[in-house]
C-alpha positions as a Markdown table, in Angstrom:
| # | Residue | x | y | z |
|---|---|---|---|---|
| 1 | Unk | -63.5 | -82.3 | -76.6 |
| 2 | Unk | -60.5 | -83.1 | -74.3 |
| 3 | Unk | -58.7 | -80.6 | -76.0 |
| 4 | Unk | -61.3 | -77.8 | -75.3 |
| 5 | Unk | -61.4 | -78.9 | -71.5 |
| 6 | Unk | -57.7 | -78.4 | -71.4 |
| 7 | Unk | -57.6 | -75.1 | -73.1 |
| 8 | Unk | -60.6 | -74.1 | -70.7 |
| 9 | Unk | -58.6 | -75.2 | -67.5 |
| 10 | Unk | -55.5 | -73.6 | -68.5 |
| 11 | Unk | -57.4 | -70.2 | -69.2 |
| 12 | Unk | -59.0 | -70.6 | -65.6 |
| 13 | Unk | -55.4 | -71.1 | -64.0 |
| 14 | Unk | -54.0 | -68.0 | -65.8 |
| 15 | Unk | -57.0 | -65.8 | -64.8 |
| 16 | Unk | -56.8 | -67.2 | -61.2 |
| 17 | Unk | -53.0 | -66.4 | -61.1 |
| 18 | Unk | -53.8 | -62.9 | -62.6 |
| 19 | Unk | -56.3 | -62.3 | -60.1 |
| 20 | Unk | -54.0 | -63.4 | -57.2 |
| 21 | Unk | -51.3 | -61.1 | -58.1 |
| 22 | Unk | -53.5 | -58.1 | -58.6 |
| 23 | Unk | -55.3 | -58.7 | -55.2 |
| 24 | Unk | -54.6 | -56.5 | -52.3 |
| 25 | Unk | -55.9 | -55.9 | -48.8 |
| 26 | Unk | -59.0 | -53.9 | -48.5 |
| 27 | Unk | -57.2 | -51.5 | -46.4 |
| 28 | Unk | -54.8 | -50.8 | -49.2 |
| 29 | Unk | -57.5 | -50.5 | -51.4 |
| 30 | Unk | -59.4 | -47.9 | -49.2 |
| 31 | Unk | -55.9 | -45.9 | -48.8 |
| 32 | Unk | -55.8 | -45.4 | -52.5 |
| 33 | Unk | -59.4 | -44.3 | -52.7 |
| 34 | Unk | -58.7 | -42.0 | -49.7 |
| 35 | Unk | -55.6 | -40.6 | -51.7 |
| 36 | Unk | -57.6 | -39.9 | -54.6 |
| 37 | Unk | -60.2 | -37.9 | -52.3 |
| 38 | Unk | -57.0 | -35.9 | -50.6 |
| 39 | Unk | -58.0 | -37.5 | -47.2 |
| 40 | Unk | -54.4 | -38.0 | -46.1 |
| 41 | Unk | -55.3 | -38.9 | -42.5 |
| 42 | Unk | -57.7 | -41.6 | -43.4 |
| 43 | Unk | -55.4 | -43.2 | -46.0 |
| 44 | Unk | -52.8 | -43.3 | -43.3 |
| 45 | Unk | -54.9 | -44.9 | -41.1 |
| 46 | Unk | -55.9 | -47.7 | -43.3 |
| 47 | Unk | -52.0 | -48.1 | -44.3 |
| 48 | Unk | -50.9 | -48.4 | -40.8 |
| 49 | Unk | -53.5 | -51.4 | -40.5 |
| 50 | Unk | -52.2 | -52.8 | -43.7 |
| 51 | Unk | -48.6 | -52.5 | -42.2 |
| 52 | Unk | -49.7 | -54.8 | -39.3 |
| 53 | Unk | -51.7 | -57.3 | -41.5 |
| 54 | Unk | -49.2 | -57.3 | -44.3 |
| 55 | Unk | -45.6 | -56.9 | -42.9 |
| 56 | Unk | -44.1 | -58.5 | -45.8 |
| 57 | Unk | -46.0 | -56.4 | -48.6 |
| 58 | Unk | -43.5 | -53.6 | -49.6 |
| 59 | Unk | -46.1 | -51.5 | -51.3 |
| 60 | Unk | -47.6 | -50.5 | -47.8 |
| 61 | Unk | -44.5 | -48.6 | -46.6 |
| 62 | Unk | -43.6 | -47.5 | -50.1 |
| 63 | Unk | -47.1 | -45.6 | -50.0 |
| 64 | Unk | -46.7 | -44.5 | -46.4 |
| 65 | Unk | -43.2 | -43.0 | -47.6 |
| 66 | Unk | -44.2 | -41.5 | -51.1 |
| 67 | Unk | -47.9 | -40.6 | -50.9 |
| 68 | Unk | -47.9 | -39.3 | -46.8 |
| 69 | Unk | -44.4 | -38.4 | -45.7 |
| 70 | Unk | -43.0 | -37.0 | -48.8 |
| 71 | Unk | -46.1 | -35.0 | -49.6 |
| 72 | Unk | -45.9 | -33.4 | -46.2 |
| 73 | Unk | -42.1 | -33.1 | -46.4 |
| 74 | Unk | -41.2 | -35.1 | -43.4 |
| 75 | Unk | -38.1 | -36.3 | -44.7 |
| 76 | Unk | -36.8 | -38.3 | -42.3 |
| 77 | Unk | -40.1 | -40.2 | -41.6 |
| 78 | Unk | -40.2 | -40.9 | -45.4 |
| 79 | Unk | -36.7 | -42.3 | -45.4 |
| 80 | Unk | -37.6 | -44.6 | -42.5 |
| 81 | Unk | -40.4 | -46.1 | -44.6 |
| 82 | Unk | -38.4 | -46.3 | -47.8 |
| 83 | Unk | -35.7 | -48.1 | -45.6 |
| 84 | Unk | -38.6 | -50.5 | -44.7 |
| 85 | Unk | -39.5 | -51.3 | -48.4 |
| 86 | Unk | -35.7 | -52.2 | -49.1 |
| 87 | Unk | -35.5 | -54.5 | -46.3 |
| 88 | Unk | -38.5 | -56.3 | -47.4 |
| 89 | Unk | -37.2 | -56.3 | -51.1 |
| 90 | Unk | -34.2 | -54.4 | -52.0 |
| 91 | Unk | -35.2 | -54.4 | -55.7 |
| 92 | Unk | -38.7 | -53.2 | -55.3 |
| 93 | Unk | -40.3 | -51.0 | -57.9 |
| 94 | Unk | -43.7 | -49.5 | -57.8 |
| 95 | Unk | -45.7 | -50.8 | -60.7 |
| 96 | Unk | -47.4 | -47.4 | -61.2 |
| 97 | Unk | -44.9 | -45.5 | -63.0 |
| 98 | Unk | -42.2 | -47.7 | -62.4 |
| 99 | Unk | -41.0 | -45.8 | -59.4 |
| 100 | Unk | -37.6 | -47.3 | -57.3 |
| 101 | Unk | -36.8 | -46.9 | -53.9 |
| 102 | Unk | -33.7 | -45.3 | -54.6 |
| 103 | Unk | -34.9 | -43.0 | -56.9 |
| 104 | Unk | -37.3 | -41.4 | -54.4 |
| 105 | Unk | -34.3 | -41.2 | -51.9 |
| 106 | Unk | -32.4 | -39.3 | -54.5 |
| 107 | Unk | -35.3 | -37.0 | -54.7 |
| 108 | Unk | -35.3 | -36.4 | -51.2 |
| 109 | Unk | -31.5 | -36.0 | -50.8 |
| 110 | Unk | -31.5 | -33.7 | -53.7 |
| 111 | Unk | -34.5 | -31.2 | -52.7 |
| 112 | Unk | -32.8 | -30.8 | -49.1 |
| 113 | Unk | -29.3 | -30.5 | -50.5 |
| 114 | Unk | -30.5 | -27.6 | -53.0 |
| 115 | Unk | -32.1 | -26.0 | -49.8 |
| 116 | Unk | -28.7 | -26.2 | -48.1 |
| 117 | Unk | -26.7 | -24.9 | -51.5 |
| 118 | Unk | -29.2 | -22.2 | -51.7 |
| 119 | Unk | -28.6 | -20.9 | -48.2 |
| 120 | Unk | -25.0 | -21.3 | -48.5 |
| 121 | Unk | -24.8 | -19.0 | -51.7 |
| 122 | Unk | -27.0 | -16.5 | -49.8 |
| 123 | Unk | -24.3 | -16.6 | -46.9 |
| 124 | Unk | -21.7 | -15.7 | -49.4 |
| 125 | Unk | -23.7 | -12.7 | -50.6 |
| 126 | Unk | -24.4 | -11.5 | -47.2 |
| 127 | Unk | -22.7 | -8.4 | -45.8 |
| 128 | Unk | -23.4 | -8.4 | -42.1 |
| 129 | Unk | -21.5 | -11.2 | -40.1 |
| 130 | Unk | -24.4 | -11.9 | -37.8 |
| 131 | Unk | -26.7 | -12.7 | -40.9 |
| 132 | Unk | -23.7 | -14.6 | -42.7 |
| 133 | Unk | -23.6 | -16.9 | -39.5 |
| 134 | Unk | -27.0 | -17.5 | -39.3 |
| 135 | Unk | -27.3 | -18.3 | -43.0 |
| 136 | Unk | -24.0 | -20.8 | -42.5 |
| 137 | Unk | -25.6 | -22.2 | -39.6 |
| 138 | Unk | -29.0 | -23.0 | -41.4 |
| 139 | Unk | -27.1 | -24.4 | -44.6 |
| 140 | Unk | -25.1 | -26.7 | -42.4 |
| 141 | Unk | -28.2 | -28.0 | -40.8 |
| 142 | Unk | -29.6 | -28.7 | -44.3 |
| 143 | Unk | -26.7 | -30.7 | -45.3 |
| 144 | Unk | -26.8 | -32.7 | -42.0 |
| 145 | Unk | -30.3 | -33.4 | -42.8 |
| 146 | Unk | -29.3 | -34.2 | -46.5 |
| 147 | Unk | -26.9 | -36.8 | -45.0 |
| 148 | Unk | -29.1 | -38.6 | -42.9 |
| 149 | Unk | -30.9 | -39.4 | -45.9 |
| 150 | Unk | -28.0 | -40.5 | -47.9 |
| 151 | Unk | -24.6 | -40.6 | -45.9 |
| 152 | Unk | -22.6 | -41.4 | -48.9 |
| 153 | Unk | -23.1 | -38.0 | -50.6 |
| 154 | Unk | -19.5 | -36.6 | -51.2 |
| 155 | Unk | -21.1 | -33.1 | -52.1 |
| 156 | Unk | -23.1 | -32.8 | -49.1 |
| 157 | Unk | -19.9 | -33.4 | -46.9 |
| 158 | Unk | -18.1 | -31.1 | -48.8 |
| 159 | Unk | -20.5 | -28.4 | -48.5 |
| 160 | Unk | -20.9 | -29.1 | -44.6 |
| 161 | Unk | -17.2 | -28.7 | -44.0 |
| 162 | Unk | -17.2 | -25.5 | -46.1 |
| 163 | Unk | -19.9 | -24.1 | -43.9 |
| 164 | Unk | -18.0 | -25.0 | -40.6 |
| 165 | Unk | -14.6 | -23.7 | -42.2 |
| 166 | Unk | -16.2 | -20.1 | -43.2 |
| 167 | Unk | -18.1 | -20.0 | -39.6 |
| 168 | Unk | -14.7 | -20.9 | -37.7 |
| 169 | Unk | -16.2 | -23.8 | -36.1 |
| 170 | Unk | -13.0 | -26.0 | -36.2 |
| 171 | Unk | -14.3 | -28.6 | -33.7 |
| 172 | Unk | -17.4 | -29.6 | -36.1 |
| 173 | Unk | -14.9 | -29.2 | -38.9 |
| 174 | Unk | -12.8 | -32.0 | -37.7 |
| 175 | Unk | -15.6 | -34.0 | -36.2 |
| 176 | Unk | -17.3 | -34.5 | -39.7 |
| 177 | Unk | -13.8 | -34.5 | -41.7 |
| 178 | Unk | -13.2 | -37.6 | -39.6 |
| 179 | Unk | -16.4 | -39.1 | -40.0 |
| 180 | Unk | -16.2 | -38.4 | -43.8 |
| 181 | Unk | -12.8 | -40.0 | -44.1 |
| 182 | Unk | -13.5 | -43.0 | -41.6 |
| 183 | Unk | -16.2 | -44.1 | -44.2 |
| 184 | Unk | -13.3 | -44.5 | -46.7 |
| 185 | Unk | -14.5 | -41.7 | -48.9 |
| 186 | Unk | -12.0 | -39.0 | -50.5 |
| 187 | Unk | -12.5 | -35.5 | -51.4 |
| 188 | Unk | -9.4 | -33.0 | -51.7 |
| 189 | Unk | -11.2 | -29.9 | -50.2 |
| 190 | Unk | -12.4 | -31.9 | -47.3 |
| 191 | Unk | -8.9 | -33.3 | -46.8 |
| 192 | Unk | -7.4 | -30.0 | -47.2 |
| 193 | Unk | -9.5 | -28.1 | -44.6 |
| 194 | Unk | -9.2 | -31.1 | -42.4 |
| 195 | Unk | -5.3 | -31.1 | -41.8 |
| 196 | Unk | -5.2 | -27.3 | -42.2 |
| 197 | Unk | -7.6 | -27.0 | -39.0 |
| 198 | Unk | -5.5 | -29.7 | -37.1 |
| 199 | Unk | -2.1 | -27.7 | -37.9 |
| 200 | Unk | -3.4 | -24.4 | -37.0 |
| 201 | Unk | -4.7 | -26.0 | -33.6 |
| 202 | Unk | -1.1 | -26.8 | -33.0 |
| 203 | Unk | -1.5 | -30.6 | -33.8 |
| 204 | Unk | 1.3 | -30.2 | -36.1 |
| 205 | Unk | 2.9 | -33.7 | -36.1 |
| 206 | Unk | -0.8 | -35.1 | -36.3 |
| 207 | Unk | -1.5 | -33.1 | -39.2 |
| 208 | Unk | 1.3 | -34.2 | -41.1 |
| 209 | Unk | 0.8 | -38.0 | -40.1 |
| 210 | Unk | -2.8 | -37.5 | -41.2 |
| 211 | Unk | -1.7 | -36.1 | -44.7 |
| 212 | Unk | 1.0 | -38.8 | -45.4 |
| 213 | Unk | -1.9 | -41.2 | -44.6 |
| 214 | Unk | -4.2 | -39.6 | -47.2 |
| 215 | Unk | -1.7 | -39.1 | -49.7 |
| 216 | Unk | -0.7 | -42.8 | -49.6 |
| 217 | Unk | -4.1 | -43.4 | -51.2 |
| 218 | Unk | -4.2 | -40.4 | -53.1 |
| 219 | Unk | -0.9 | -39.2 | -54.3 |
| 220 | Unk | -2.3 | -37.4 | -57.4 |
| 221 | Unk | -3.6 | -34.7 | -55.2 |
| 222 | Unk | -1.1 | -31.8 | -55.9 |
| 223 | Unk | -3.0 | -29.5 | -53.5 |
| 224 | Unk | -2.4 | -32.0 | -50.7 |
| 225 | Unk | 1.4 | -32.7 | -52.0 |
| 226 | Unk | 2.1 | -28.9 | -51.9 |
| 227 | Unk | 0.5 | -28.3 | -48.3 |
| 228 | Unk | 2.5 | -31.1 | -47.0 |
| 229 | Unk | 5.7 | -29.7 | -48.2 |
| 230 | Unk | 4.7 | -26.2 | -46.6 |
| 231 | Unk | 3.7 | -28.2 | -43.2 |
| 232 | Unk | 7.4 | -29.7 | -43.3 |
| 233 | Unk | 9.0 | -26.6 | -44.1 |
| 234 | Unk | 7.4 | -24.8 | -41.3 |
| 235 | Unk | 8.4 | -27.7 | -39.1 |
| 236 | Unk | 12.0 | -27.0 | -40.3 |
| 237 | Unk | 11.9 | -30.5 | -41.5 |
| 238 | Unk | 13.7 | -29.1 | -44.5 |
| 239 | Unk | 15.4 | -32.1 | -46.0 |
| 240 | Unk | 12.0 | -34.1 | -46.1 |
| 241 | Unk | 10.5 | -31.0 | -47.6 |
| 242 | Unk | 13.1 | -30.6 | -50.4 |
| 243 | Unk | 13.1 | -34.6 | -51.5 |
| 244 | Unk | 9.4 | -34.3 | -51.9 |
| 245 | Unk | 9.4 | -31.0 | -53.7 |
| 246 | Unk | 12.5 | -32.3 | -56.2 |
| 247 | Unk | 10.1 | -35.5 | -56.9 |
| 248 | Unk | 6.9 | -33.4 | -57.6 |
| 249 | Unk | 9.2 | -31.0 | -59.7 |
| 250 | Unk | 10.4 | -33.9 | -61.9 |
| 251 | Unk | 6.9 | -35.4 | -62.2 |
| 252 | Unk | 5.5 | -31.9 | -63.0 |
| 253 | Unk | 8.2 | -29.8 | -64.5 |
| 254 | Unk | 5.6 | -27.0 | -65.6 |
| 255 | Unk | 3.9 | -26.4 | -62.5 |
| 256 | Unk | 4.6 | -23.2 | -61.2 |
| 257 | Unk | 3.5 | -23.5 | -57.6 |
| 258 | Unk | 6.1 | -26.3 | -57.0 |
| 259 | Unk | 8.8 | -24.5 | -58.7 |
| 260 | Unk | 7.8 | -21.6 | -56.1 |
| 261 | Unk | 7.7 | -24.0 | -53.0 |
| 262 | Unk | 11.1 | -25.7 | -54.1 |
| 263 | Unk | 12.8 | -22.2 | -54.6 |
| 264 | Unk | 11.7 | -21.1 | -51.2 |
| 265 | Unk | 13.0 | -24.7 | -49.4 |
| 266 | Unk | 16.2 | -24.1 | -51.0 |
| 267 | Unk | 16.4 | -20.4 | -49.8 |
| 268 | Unk | 15.5 | -21.9 | -46.1 |
| 269 | Unk | 18.3 | -24.4 | -46.5 |
| 270 | Unk | 20.7 | -21.5 | -47.7 |
| 271 | Unk | 21.2 | -22.7 | -51.2 |
| 272 | Unk | 20.7 | -19.3 | -52.5 |
| 273 | Unk | 21.8 | -20.1 | -56.2 |
| 274 | Unk | 19.5 | -23.2 | -56.7 |
| 275 | Unk | 16.8 | -20.6 | -54.8 |
| 276 | Unk | 17.5 | -18.1 | -57.5 |
| 277 | Unk | 17.4 | -20.6 | -60.4 |
| 278 | Unk | 14.2 | -21.9 | -59.4 |
| 279 | Unk | 12.7 | -18.3 | -58.7 |
| 280 | Unk | 13.7 | -17.4 | -62.0 |
| 281 | Unk | 11.6 | -20.2 | -63.6 |
| 282 | Unk | 8.5 | -18.8 | -61.7 |
| 283 | Unk | 9.4 | -15.2 | -63.0 |
| 284 | Unk | 9.2 | -16.6 | -66.7 |
| 285 | Unk | 5.6 | -17.5 | -65.9 |
| 286 | Unk | 5.0 | -14.5 | -63.9 |
| 287 | Unk | 7.3 | -11.4 | -65.0 |
| 288 | Unk | 5.5 | -8.8 | -63.1 |
| 289 | Unk | 4.6 | -10.7 | -60.0 |
| 290 | Unk | 6.3 | -8.1 | -57.3 |
| 291 | Unk | 6.4 | -10.9 | -54.7 |
| 292 | Unk | 8.3 | -13.1 | -56.9 |
| 293 | Unk | 10.6 | -10.4 | -57.9 |
| 294 | Unk | 11.4 | -9.7 | -54.4 |
| 295 | Unk | 12.0 | -13.5 | -53.8 |
| 296 | Unk | 14.5 | -13.7 | -56.5 |
| 297 | Unk | 16.0 | -10.4 | -55.3 |
| 298 | Unk | 16.7 | -11.5 | -52.1 |
| 299 | Unk | 17.9 | -14.8 | -53.2 |
| 300 | Unk | 20.6 | -13.1 | -55.5 |
| 301 | Unk | 21.3 | -10.6 | -52.8 |
| 302 | Unk | 22.2 | -13.7 | -50.2 |
| 303 | Unk | 24.3 | -15.1 | -53.1 |
| 304 | Unk | 26.1 | -11.7 | -53.1 |
| 305 | Unk | 25.1 | -11.4 | -57.0 |
| 306 | Unk | 24.7 | -7.6 | -56.2 |
| 307 | Unk | 23.9 | -6.8 | -59.9 |
| 308 | Unk | 21.1 | -9.0 | -60.3 |
| 309 | Unk | 19.8 | -7.8 | -56.7 |
| 310 | Unk | 19.9 | -4.2 | -58.0 |
| 311 | Unk | 18.1 | -5.3 | -61.5 |
| 312 | Unk | 15.3 | -7.0 | -59.4 |
| 313 | Unk | 14.9 | -4.1 | -57.2 |
| 314 | Unk | 14.7 | -1.8 | -59.8 |
| 315 | Unk | 11.8 | -3.8 | -61.5 |
| 316 | Unk | 9.7 | -3.9 | -58.3 |
| 317 | Unk | 10.2 | 0.0 | -58.3 |
| 318 | Unk | 9.3 | 0.2 | -61.8 |
| 319 | Unk | 6.1 | -1.8 | -60.9 |
| 320 | Unk | 5.4 | 0.1 | -57.6 |
| 321 | Unk | 7.1 | 3.1 | -57.0 |
| 322 | Unk | 5.9 | 3.2 | -53.3 |
| 323 | Unk | 6.9 | -0.4 | -52.6 |
| 324 | Unk | 9.0 | 0.1 | -49.5 |
| 325 | Unk | 10.9 | -3.1 | -49.7 |
| 326 | Unk | 11.9 | -2.7 | -53.2 |
| 327 | Unk | 14.0 | 0.5 | -52.1 |
| 328 | Unk | 15.6 | -1.8 | -49.1 |
| 329 | Unk | 16.8 | -4.1 | -51.5 |
| 330 | Unk | 18.0 | -1.7 | -53.9 |
| 331 | Unk | 20.0 | 0.7 | -51.5 |
| 332 | Unk | 21.7 | -2.5 | -49.8 |
| 333 | Unk | 22.5 | -3.8 | -53.3 |
| 334 | Unk | 24.0 | -0.5 | -54.3 |
| 335 | Unk | 25.9 | -0.1 | -50.9 |
| 336 | Unk | 27.5 | -3.6 | -51.3 |
| 337 | Unk | 28.7 | -2.5 | -54.9 |
| 338 | Unk | 30.4 | 0.6 | -53.2 |
| 339 | Unk | 27.7 | 3.1 | -54.7 |
| 340 | Unk | 27.3 | 4.9 | -51.4 |
| 341 | Unk | 26.0 | 8.3 | -52.4 |
| 342 | Unk | 23.6 | 6.6 | -54.6 |
| 343 | Unk | 22.6 | 3.9 | -51.9 |
| 344 | Unk | 22.1 | 6.7 | -49.3 |
| 345 | Unk | 19.6 | 8.5 | -51.8 |
| 346 | Unk | 17.3 | 5.6 | -51.9 |
| 347 | Unk | 17.7 | 4.8 | -48.3 |
| 348 | Unk | 16.1 | 8.1 | -47.7 |
| 349 | Unk | 13.1 | 7.1 | -49.9 |
| 350 | Unk | 12.8 | 3.9 | -48.0 |
| 351 | Unk | 12.6 | 5.8 | -44.6 |
| 352 | Unk | 10.2 | 8.3 | -46.0 |
| 353 | Unk | 7.8 | 5.2 | -46.9 |
| 354 | Unk | 7.9 | 3.5 | -43.7 |
């Protein structure tokens, strides 16, 4: 008999506990009924009352966020109430469907970012400048909104910076690049656009300083290493540029872009034989590239290797019979070999093409 009483008491306790857990305020219950009836206004009113009565119940702001404001595409309001849920219970999951707050934030961000990406792609296809600018502005606005939902999304920052770059909005590009970098995040494209914009504005030393700081943490970025070499070369800081380029050439011995940069630095330093050697390595990978042929031809000419300069000039003309600088290099190389008549013949062709 005692055992039966104990079992009965225990069963009542369990039922009572379940009742308490499933119990919800009449306002929340009413709101759910109104949602079923598609009466959003009445449901919202009930939930706002419930919010005052139960400020620590995460279900209330969750329903407001998802069932009201997300349904109305009022994204910022939805985010506001999802943040309230997280403030009450960071690990809250809505029982029906096991929906987490983070999933809903991701869903909102994804929808807005996709809208921005579609506008951006339309801008790329547009022909009229005024239409292109309008689409880029609309796309940028979407990416800014996406970042209000989640300001840790690198892809939205990347797309935003590209919008400003294509719109020539340098001020906004720098502003949001600095905001992004200030959060300790990294994206190679953003860093590249940022330092290039500073450099183009005449803030050349600042651009190099910022670039050095970024590369201290991300030395693996070859694009940024290469643009640093270019900046230093343009600032005539050639020894620094050569030192960095030499190291990169050792670390990445098959990278053609690094070979070409190093060759250009040697040329600027007046070390034409070293420049010629580096250009020859580039030429192996690009045997028909006229710009490379002209570069190595000029290096050979400056090194007073007239025969090699002549050979490269003839290869240029073979590639493009109307390329004026090929004839310039050719007649000067022939002249320095004492072939005056032949040099004059090609000089006249050069004059006719100018």
